[in-house]
C-alpha positions as CSV (number, residue, x, y, z in Angstrom):
1,M,0.0,0.2,0.1
2,N,0.9,3.7,-0.6
3,N,3.0,5.0,2.1
4,N,0.8,8.8,1.8
5,I,-2.4,6.6,2.3
6,S,-0.8,3.7,5.4
7,K,1.1,6.4,7.1
8,A,-2.0,9.3,6.8
9,K,-3.2,10.9,10.4
10,K,-5.6,13.4,9.2
11,I,-8.2,13.1,6.3
12,V,-10.7,14.3,4.9
13,I,-13.7,13.0,3.0
14,I,-15.8,15.6,0.3
15,D,-19.7,14.4,-0.8
16,L,-21.8,17.1,-1.5
17,L,-24.5,14.7,-2.7
18,Y,-28.3,14.2,-1.7
19,L,-29.6,12.8,1.9
20,G,-29.7,9.4,0.6
21,D,-26.0,9.3,-0.7
22,L,-25.1,9.8,2.8
23,I,-27.0,6.8,3.9
24,F,-25.0,5.0,1.6
25,A,-21.9,6.3,2.5
26,T,-22.0,5.1,6.0
27,P,-20.1,1.5,5.9
28,F,-17.7,3.1,4.0
29,I,-17.1,5.9,7.2
30,R,-17.3,3.3,9.5
31,N,-15.0,0.9,7.6
32,L,-12.2,3.7,7.2
33,R,-12.7,4.3,11.0
34,K,-11.8,1.1,11.8
35,K,-8.6,1.1,9.4
36,Y,-7.6,4.4,10.8
37,P,-8.4,4.3,14.9
38,K,-6.3,7.2,15.8
39,A,-6.5,9.7,12.7
40,Q,-8.7,12.4,12.7
41,I,-11.4,12.1,9.9
42,D,-13.7,14.6,8.8
43,M,-16.1,15.2,6.2
44,I,-17.4,18.0,4.0
45,V,-21.2,17.6,3.4
46,N,-24.3,19.5,1.6
47,S,-25.5,22.3,4.2
48,N,-28.8,20.8,3.8
49,F,-28.3,17.2,5.0
50,F,-25.5,18.6,7.8
51,D,-27.7,17.7,10.6
52,I,-28.2,13.8,9.6
53,I,-24.1,13.2,9.7
54,E,-22.7,15.6,12.4
55,G,-23.8,12.6,14.9
56,N,-21.8,10.4,12.9
57,P,-19.3,8.2,15.7
58,Y,-16.7,7.4,13.3
59,L,-16.0,11.4,12.3
60,S,-13.8,13.9,13.9
61,Q,-15.4,16.7,12.7
62,V,-18.4,17.5,10.3
63,Y,-17.8,20.4,8.0
64,A,-21.1,21.9,6.0
65,Y,-21.1,23.1,3.0
66,D,-23.4,25.5,1.1
67,K,-23.5,25.6,-2.9
68,K,-25.3,28.9,-2.8
69,W,-22.0,30.0,-1.6
70,S,-20.2,33.2,-3.5
71,L,-16.8,32.3,-5.6
72,K,-16.0,34.6,-2.4
73,E,-17.2,32.0,-0.5
74,N,-16.3,29.3,-1.3
75,W,-12.5,30.2,-2.0
76,K,-12.4,31.3,2.0
77,F,-14.3,27.5,3.1
78,A,-11.6,26.2,1.1
79,R,-8.7,28.1,2.3
80,N,-10.0,27.8,6.1
81,L,-10.1,23.6,5.3
82,S,-6.7,24.0,4.1
83,Q,-4.7,25.0,7.3
84,N,-6.0,21.8,8.6
85,D,-2.7,19.9,6.9
86,Y,-5.0,17.0,5.8
87,D,-2.7,14.2,4.7
88,L,-5.3,12.3,2.7
89,G,-7.8,13.7,0.7
90,L,-11.1,11.5,-0.6
91,N,-13.5,12.6,-3.2
92,L,-16.8,10.5,-2.8
93,H,-18.6,12.9,-5.1
94,G,-16.3,13.5,-8.1
95,N,-17.8,16.1,-9.8
96,W,-16.4,19.9,-11.0
97,R,-17.2,21.3,-7.2
98,T,-15.7,19.0,-5.1
99,A,-12.7,18.6,-7.6
100,L,-11.7,22.6,-7.3
101,L,-12.8,22.6,-3.3
102,L,-10.3,19.5,-2.6
103,K,-7.5,21.2,-4.8
104,V,-7.7,24.6,-2.6
105,I,-8.0,22.5,0.3
106,N,-5.1,20.9,-1.1
107,P,-4.4,17.5,1.2
108,N,-1.1,16.1,0.4
109,Y,-2.3,13.3,-1.8
110,T,-5.8,13.1,-3.1
111,I,-7.9,10.0,-4.3
112,G,-11.3,9.7,-6.2
113,Y,-13.6,10.1,-8.6
114,G,-12.6,11.8,-11.5
115,G,-13.9,11.1,-15.3
116,K,-14.2,14.0,-17.9
117,G,-10.8,15.6,-16.7
118,R,-11.2,15.7,-13.3
119,G,-8.5,13.4,-12.3
120,I,-6.4,15.7,-13.8
121,W,-6.1,17.3,-9.6
122,L,-6.0,14.1,-8.1
123,N,-2.9,11.3,-7.5
124,Q,-4.5,8.5,-7.7
125,E,-7.8,8.4,-10.3
126,L,-10.9,6.4,-9.8
127,L,-13.6,4.9,-11.9
128,A,-17.0,4.1,-10.1
129,T,-17.8,0.4,-10.4
130,K,-20.8,-0.4,-12.9
131,G,-23.8,-2.3,-11.8
132,I,-23.7,-2.8,-8.4
133,H,-25.9,-0.8,-4.8
134,M,-23.9,2.1,-4.2
135,V,-22.7,0.9,-1.0
136,D,-20.8,-1.4,-2.4
137,V,-19.3,1.0,-5.3
138,Y,-18.1,2.8,-1.6
139,L,-16.7,0.1,-0.3
140,K,-14.8,-0.2,-3.8
141,F,-13.2,2.6,-3.3
142,L,-11.8,1.4,0.2
143,E,-10.6,-1.9,-1.6
144,E,-8.9,0.3,-4.7
145,M,-6.7,2.5,-1.7
146,G,-5.6,-1.2,-1.1
147,F,-7.8,-2.2,2.2
148,K,-9.1,-6.0,2.5
149,E,-11.3,-7.3,5.2
150,L,-14.0,-5.0,5.0
151,D,-17.1,-5.6,7.0
152,N,-20.5,-6.1,5.4
153,Q,-22.8,-4.7,8.0
154,G,-25.0,-2.0,6.3
155,I,-25.9,0.7,6.6
156,E,-26.5,2.8,10.3
157,L,-27.3,5.8,11.5
158,E,-28.0,6.9,14.8
159,V,-31.0,8.3,16.3
160,N,-30.5,11.4,18.2
161,Q,-32.2,11.1,22.1
162,E,-33.8,14.6,22.1
163,A,-35.3,14.0,18.6
164,S,-36.5,10.7,19.8
165,K,-38.1,12.2,23.2
166,N,-40.0,15.0,20.6
167,M,-40.9,12.1,18.4
168,L,-42.7,10.4,21.4
169,D,-44.6,13.4,22.4
170,F,-45.6,14.3,18.9
171,L,-47.0,10.9,18.7
172,Q,-48.7,11.2,21.8
173,K,-50.8,14.3,21.4
174,H,-52.1,12.6,18.5
175,G,-53.4,10.1,20.1
176,I,-51.0,7.1,19.2
177,K,-50.8,4.0,21.8
178,G,-47.7,1.8,22.4
179,E,-49.5,-1.3,20.8
180,D,-50.5,0.7,17.9
181,R,-49.0,-0.4,14.1
182,L,-47.9,2.9,12.6
183,V,-46.6,3.1,8.6
184,G,-44.9,6.3,7.4
185,L,-45.6,7.4,4.1
186,N,-43.3,9.7,2.5
187,T,-44.8,11.0,-1.1
188,G,-41.8,13.9,-2.1
189,G,-39.2,12.9,-4.6
190,S,-36.3,14.9,-6.3
191,W,-37.4,14.6,-9.4
192,P,-41.1,14.6,-10.2
193,T,-40.7,11.4,-12.0
194,K,-39.7,10.0,-9.0
195,Q,-43.5,10.6,-7.4
196,W,-46.1,7.9,-7.2
197,T,-49.5,9.6,-8.2
198,K,-51.6,11.6,-5.3
199,E,-54.3,9.0,-6.1
200,G,-52.3,6.1,-5.2
201,F,-51.2,7.5,-2.2
202,A,-54.8,8.2,-0.5
203,Q,-56.5,4.7,-1.8
204,L,-53.3,3.0,0.0
205,G,-53.4,5.5,3.4
206,D,-57.3,4.6,3.5
207,R,-56.8,0.8,3.2
208,L,-54.0,0.3,5.7
209,E,-56.6,2.0,8.1
210,E,-59.5,0.5,7.2
211,E,-58.3,-3.2,6.1
212,L,-54.8,-3.1,8.5
213,Q,-56.0,-1.2,11.0
214,A,-52.8,1.1,11.0
215,K,-52.2,4.3,11.9
216,V,-50.8,6.2,9.1
217,I,-48.0,9.0,8.9
218,F,-47.4,11.3,6.4
219,F,-43.8,12.7,6.1
220,G,-41.6,15.4,4.2
221,G,-40.3,18.8,4.1
222,P,-41.6,22.0,3.7
223,G,-42.1,21.1,-0.1
224,D,-44.0,18.3,0.8
225,V,-46.3,20.0,2.6
226,E,-49.3,20.7,-0.4
227,R,-49.0,17.5,-2.0
228,V,-49.7,15.6,1.6
229,N,-52.7,18.3,1.8
230,E,-54.3,17.8,-1.5
231,I,-53.5,13.6,-0.7
232,A,-55.0,13.8,2.8
233,A,-58.1,15.9,1.4
234,M,-58.9,12.9,-1.2
235,M,-58.8,10.1,2.4
236,K,-62.0,9.2,3.5
237,T,-60.1,8.3,7.1
238,K,-57.7,11.1,9.2
239,P,-54.0,10.5,8.5
240,I,-51.8,11.8,11.1
241,I,-49.2,14.9,9.2
242,A,-46.0,15.2,10.6
243,T,-45.0,17.2,6.6
244,G,-43.2,19.7,7.2
245,E,-42.8,19.2,11.1
246,T,-40.0,17.4,11.8
247,T,-36.2,18.7,12.2
248,L,-34.0,16.0,9.7
249,K,-33.0,14.2,13.1
250,E,-36.6,13.6,13.7
251,L,-38.0,12.5,10.8
252,A,-35.1,9.7,11.3
253,A,-36.6,9.1,14.9
254,L,-40.4,9.4,14.3
255,A,-39.2,7.0,11.2
256,A,-37.6,4.6,13.6
257,R,-40.9,4.3,15.8
258,C,-42.3,3.1,12.7
259,D,-43.2,-0.4,11.9
260,L,-43.0,0.3,8.0
261,F,-42.4,3.0,5.8
262,I,-43.3,3.4,2.1
263,S,-42.4,5.9,0.1
264,G,-40.8,6.4,-3.5
265,D,-36.8,6.5,-4.1
266,T,-36.1,9.3,-2.3
267,G,-33.8,9.9,1.2
268,P,-36.4,9.4,3.8
269,V,-36.8,5.5,2.6
270,H,-33.0,5.6,2.6
271,V,-33.3,6.8,6.6
272,A,-35.9,4.7,7.8
273,A,-33.4,2.0,6.5
274,A,-30.6,3.2,8.5
275,V,-32.6,3.1,11.6
276,G,-34.1,-0.3,11.3
277,T,-37.3,0.1,9.7
278,P,-38.5,-2.3,7.1
279,T,-39.5,-0.5,4.0
280,I,-41.3,-0.9,0.8
281,A,-39.8,1.5,-2.0
282,L,-41.4,2.4,-5.2
283,F,-39.1,2.7,-8.3
284,G,-40.0,4.3,-11.7
285,P,-36.9,6.4,-13.1
286,S,-33.5,5.2,-11.2
287,D,-32.0,2.0,-11.0
288,E,-33.1,0.3,-7.8
289,Q,-29.9,-2.4,-8.5
290,K,-28.3,1.0,-7.4
291,Y,-30.3,2.9,-5.2
292,R,-32.6,0.3,-3.4
293,P,-33.0,0.4,0.5
294,Y,-30.0,-1.3,1.6
295,G,-30.3,-4.3,3.4
296,K,-32.6,-7.4,3.3
297,K,-36.0,-5.9,5.7
298,H,-36.7,-4.2,2.7
299,K,-39.0,-4.3,-1.2
300,V,-38.9,-2.6,-4.1
301,I,-41.9,-2.1,-6.6
302,E,-41.4,-1.6,-9.8
303,N,-44.1,-2.6,-12.9
304,G,-41.4,-4.0,-15.5
305,I,-42.3,-1.4,-17.9
306,D,-39.4,-1.5,-21.1
307,C,-38.5,2.1,-20.6
308,R,-37.4,2.2,-17.2
309,P,-34.9,2.8,-15.3
310,C,-34.2,5.9,-17.5
311,G,-32.9,8.0,-14.9
312,E,-34.6,11.1,-16.5
313,H,-36.1,14.0,-14.4
314,H,-38.5,14.1,-16.7
315,C,-40.5,11.2,-18.7
316,P,-38.6,11.3,-22.3
317,L,-42.1,9.7,-23.6
318,E,-44.2,12.0,-21.7
319,H,-46.6,8.8,-20.1
320,H,-44.9,8.5,-16.7
321,K,-46.1,4.8,-16.7
322,C,-43.1,3.4,-14.7
323,L,-44.8,4.6,-11.8
324,E,-48.6,5.8,-12.6
325,E,-49.2,2.2,-13.3
326,I,-48.2,1.1,-10.1
327,S,-51.7,0.3,-7.9
328,A,-52.8,1.2,-4.4
329,D,-53.2,-2.7,-5.0
330,D,-49.5,-4.0,-5.8
331,V,-48.2,-1.8,-2.7
332,L,-51.0,-3.5,-0.2
333,R,-50.1,-6.7,-1.8
334,A,-46.4,-6.2,-0.9
335,V,-47.6,-5.5,2.8
336,M,-49.5,-7.8,3.4
337,S,-46.5,-10.4,2.7
338,E,-44.3,-8.1,5.3
């Protein structure tokens, strides 16, 4: 193994991707800490998702990066971090922004994903392995650094105790008792094409309550409030709406109290999986081989249409059949087989 890698005492990881991607990186972080038990290991993350990773027990320091910063603010941030004198820089993201940031931070030795000319600023350029889950892609990164005997214990996320208490209070205020079966529904998606139909969610919510006597809780951020209110208005039963009411830490804590979590392919379903809650994920344009909830307790629903996975933010064929043709019956059958 290269001495620049084996003898590193100060390490910085950079990954400015989305919520689910940070969850997928947790086995990488854990295994990295096992290989460097005494090192300073810092991480730079998207400020929108800082709260979910700041308590990671394997990291020394987490830095929040705001993608809206000006060029001057970017420069100041990177120059300040350069004073940490990192021995090793690891770029999990691999776009131009992270390549430039890592160049200014200036670790002594850098490894990461390149492509499209970005590898000129890396000492060791990697190509992401295709056809495997992103968790395994990140573990391959460590293997290419020269590390063997990596654990396969899966993703993880520690639930914040204050957030857990807040969510217990929230549930009690909504009349939830300890014996109630809680099912979380998350309706949002970072792309319009990742969103299942409002009618589907409304029908599913009603049937979960009427046929399975489950208590339905809608999740989501402020941007999902209007959509969830429209869904709730279509329902005959009355769900609990936590949409727009929780921090990221509280989202994780509330998901941990659910018996099941149903969602499209978006960050909260991976948070639920990371805190140990069984999930059912509805996949449309994205590739479940790479992005499905990681682990054995999770199910994927996809309808087998030939044009998926297309990876497009808007349906190129203008029909969105990959999700629109998934019915509430399809999802309920998956629930019943739990």
